[in-house]
Short mmCIF file of the C-alpha atoms (twelve columns), coordinates in Angstrom:
data_MODEL
# 
_entry.id   MODEL 
# 
loop_
_atom_site.group_PDB 
_atom_site.id 
_atom_site.type_symbol 
_atom_site.label_atom_id 
_atom_site.label_alt_id 
_atom_site.label_comp_id 
_atom_site.label_asym_id 
_atom_site.label_seq_id 
_atom_site.Cartn_x 
_atom_site.Cartn_y 
_atom_site.Cartn_z 
_atom_site.pdbx_PDB_model_num 
ATOM 1   C CA . UNK A 1   -26.526 27.937 67.268 1 
ATOM 2   C CA . UNK A 2   -29.382 26.020 65.503 1 
ATOM 3   C CA . UNK A 3   -28.452 23.637 62.706 1 
ATOM 4   C CA . UNK A 4   -30.219 25.964 60.240 1 
ATOM 5   C CA . UNK A 5   -28.201 28.864 61.490 1 
ATOM 6   C CA . UNK A 6   -24.950 26.433 61.079 1 
ATOM 7   C CA . UNK A 7   -25.904 25.710 57.451 1 
ATOM 8   C CA . UNK A 8   -26.430 29.676 56.578 1 
ATOM 9   C CA . UNK A 9   -23.174 30.525 58.216 1 
ATOM 10  C CA . UNK A 10  -21.369 27.559 56.254 1 
ATOM 11  C CA . UNK A 11  -22.934 28.724 53.041 1 
ATOM 12  C CA . UNK A 12  -21.933 32.378 53.527 1 
ATOM 13  C CA . UNK A 13  -18.351 31.433 54.228 1 
ATOM 14  C CA . UNK A 14  -18.231 29.432 51.131 1 
ATOM 15  C CA . UNK A 15  -19.539 31.987 48.699 1 
ATOM 16  C CA . UNK A 16  -23.188 31.170 49.194 1 
ATOM 17  C CA . UNK A 17  -22.660 27.544 48.336 1 
ATOM 18  C CA . UNK A 18  -26.061 25.579 48.403 1 
ATOM 19  C CA . UNK A 19  -26.363 23.179 51.221 1 
ATOM 20  C CA . UNK A 20  -27.625 19.832 49.778 1 
ATOM 21  C CA . UNK A 21  -26.653 16.691 48.791 1 
ATOM 22  C CA . UNK A 22  -23.490 14.984 50.114 1 
ATOM 23  C CA . UNK A 23  -22.370 18.420 51.632 1 
ATOM 24  C CA . UNK A 24  -25.857 18.641 53.681 1 
ATOM 25  C CA . UNK A 25  -25.144 15.144 54.722 1 
ATOM 26  C CA . UNK A 26  -21.664 15.791 55.957 1 
ATOM 27  C CA . UNK A 27  -22.586 18.959 57.562 1 
ATOM 28  C CA . UNK A 28  -25.475 17.253 59.267 1 
ATOM 29  C CA . UNK A 29  -22.967 14.810 61.021 1 
ATOM 30  C CA . UNK A 30  -20.288 17.404 61.683 1 
ATOM 31  C CA . UNK A 31  -22.959 19.869 63.661 1 
ATOM 32  C CA . UNK A 32  -23.521 17.471 66.689 1 
ATOM 33  C CA . UNK A 33  -20.086 16.387 66.740 1 
ATOM 34  C CA . UNK A 34  -18.703 19.942 66.634 1 
ATOM 35  C CA . UNK A 35  -21.210 21.080 69.258 1 
ATOM 36  C CA . UNK A 36  -19.883 18.390 71.600 1 
ATOM 37  C CA . UNK A 37  -16.339 19.363 70.771 1 
ATOM 38  C CA . UNK A 38  -17.373 23.028 71.780 1 
ATOM 39  C CA . UNK A 39  -18.616 21.821 75.043 1 
ATOM 40  C CA . UNK A 40  -15.341 20.334 76.072 1 
ATOM 41  C CA . UNK A 41  -13.414 23.330 74.784 1 
ATOM 42  C CA . UNK A 42  -11.621 21.774 71.864 1 
ATOM 43  C CA . UNK A 43  -10.551 24.606 69.542 1 
ATOM 44  C CA . UNK A 44  -10.678 24.641 65.766 1 
ATOM 45  C CA . UNK A 45  -6.925  25.276 65.480 1 
ATOM 46  C CA . UNK A 46  -6.614  22.349 67.748 1 
ATOM 47  C CA . UNK A 47  -8.150  20.015 65.339 1 
ATOM 48  C CA . UNK A 48  -6.353  21.696 62.488 1 
ATOM 49  C CA . UNK A 49  -3.019  20.713 64.026 1 
ATOM 50  C CA . UNK A 50  -4.419  17.279 65.166 1 
ATOM 51  C CA . UNK A 51  -5.078  16.662 61.288 1 
ATOM 52  C CA . UNK A 52  -1.458  17.255 60.668 1 
ATOM 53  C CA . UNK A 53  -0.324  15.330 63.611 1 
ATOM 54  C CA . UNK A 54  -2.360  12.287 62.372 1 
ATOM 55  C CA . UNK A 55  -1.066  12.897 58.717 1 
ATOM 56  C CA . UNK A 56  2.662   12.792 60.097 1 
ATOM 57  C CA . UNK A 57  1.678   9.521  62.053 1 
ATOM 58  C CA . UNK A 58  0.282   8.074  58.693 1 
ATOM 59  C CA . UNK A 59  3.386   8.701  56.798 1 
ATOM 60  C CA . UNK A 60  5.508   7.061  59.771 1 
ATOM 61  C CA . UNK A 61  3.270   4.038  59.831 1 
ATOM 62  C CA . UNK A 62  2.084   3.773  56.245 1 
ATOM 63  C CA . UNK A 63  2.777   -0.090 56.122 1 
ATOM 64  C CA . UNK A 64  0.925   -0.709 59.685 1 
ATOM 65  C CA . UNK A 65  -2.420  -2.431 59.617 1 
ATOM 66  C CA . UNK A 66  -3.955  0.620  61.392 1 
ATOM 67  C CA . UNK A 67  -2.991  3.036  58.753 1 
ATOM 68  C CA . UNK A 68  -6.496  3.461  57.279 1 
ATOM 69  C CA . UNK A 69  -7.622  4.357  60.744 1 
ATOM 70  C CA . UNK A 70  -5.079  7.045  61.049 1 
ATOM 71  C CA . UNK A 71  -5.956  8.359  57.640 1 
ATOM 72  C CA . UNK A 72  -9.802  8.649  58.499 1 
ATOM 73  C CA . UNK A 73  -8.911  10.305 61.911 1 
ATOM 74  C CA . UNK A 74  -6.677  12.835 60.229 1 
ATOM 75  C CA . UNK A 75  -9.504  13.286 57.596 1 
ATOM 76  C CA . UNK A 76  -12.160 13.591 60.292 1 
ATOM 77  C CA . UNK A 77  -9.864  16.414 62.031 1 
ATOM 78  C CA . UNK A 78  -9.668  18.330 58.670 1 
ATOM 79  C CA . UNK A 79  -13.427 18.040 58.289 1 
ATOM 80  C CA . UNK A 80  -14.564 19.286 61.606 1 
ATOM 81  C CA . UNK A 81  -12.277 21.995 62.198 1 
ATOM 82  C CA . UNK A 82  -14.230 24.702 60.070 1 
ATOM 83  C CA . UNK A 83  -17.509 23.439 61.439 1 
ATOM 84  C CA . UNK A 84  -16.272 24.096 64.943 1 
ATOM 85  C CA . UNK A 85  -15.014 27.183 64.127 1 
ATOM 86  C CA . UNK A 86  -18.434 28.307 62.679 1 
ATOM 87  C CA . UNK A 87  -20.163 26.851 65.941 1 
ATOM 88  C CA . UNK A 88  -17.940 28.582 68.312 1 
ATOM 89  C CA . UNK A 89  -17.845 31.787 66.169 1 
ATOM 90  C CA . UNK A 90  -14.199 31.435 65.980 1 
ATOM 91  C CA . UNK A 91  -14.055 31.971 62.235 1 
ATOM 92  C CA . UNK A 92  -11.125 34.166 61.352 1 
ATOM 93  C CA . UNK A 93  -8.710  34.931 58.399 1 
ATOM 94  C CA . UNK A 94  -5.902  33.585 60.510 1 
ATOM 95  C CA . UNK A 95  -7.802  30.255 61.107 1 
ATOM 96  C CA . UNK A 96  -8.620  30.022 57.401 1 
ATOM 97  C CA . UNK A 97  -5.025  30.493 56.487 1 
ATOM 98  C CA . UNK A 98  -3.676  28.127 59.168 1 
ATOM 99  C CA . UNK A 99  -6.042  25.605 57.840 1 
ATOM 100 C CA . UNK A 100 -5.271  26.039 54.170 1 
ATOM 101 C CA . UNK A 101 -1.371  25.585 55.028 1 
ATOM 102 C CA . UNK A 102 -1.783  22.798 57.120 1 
ATOM 103 C CA . UNK A 103 -4.186  21.034 54.798 1 
ATOM 104 C CA . UNK A 104 -1.451  21.288 52.160 1 
ATOM 105 C CA . UNK A 105 1.108   20.067 54.491 1 
ATOM 106 C CA . UNK A 106 -1.083  17.270 55.545 1 
ATOM 107 C CA . UNK A 107 -1.713  16.088 52.088 1 
ATOM 108 C CA . UNK A 108 1.924   15.671 51.305 1 
ATOM 109 C CA . UNK A 109 1.934   13.108 54.141 1 
ATOM 110 C CA . UNK A 110 -0.927  11.337 52.872 1 
ATOM 111 C CA . UNK A 111 0.540   10.860 49.552 1 
# 
């Protein structure tokens, strides 16, 4: 999949949203990272669950000096799962539902 095809697929999945500005910047970063994750056979759902795991770890270590790093890792997992689903052509209604539910759970632990 080319970067252009990736942008088109992302846009279509997001109601034909325009890929520009900060969104384009993030997608330009997530594209090569997701391609690398696909090569080592990481699945989108694995990233979704890892985002939750790091959210729980953040809650358990909220006063630790490394808490900001745990938050960033959780956010990265949350941001990459959809890109990885597009690149691996594993986008599904189940994956979208899992991502949405897990995102809300993870946000509880972030707070």
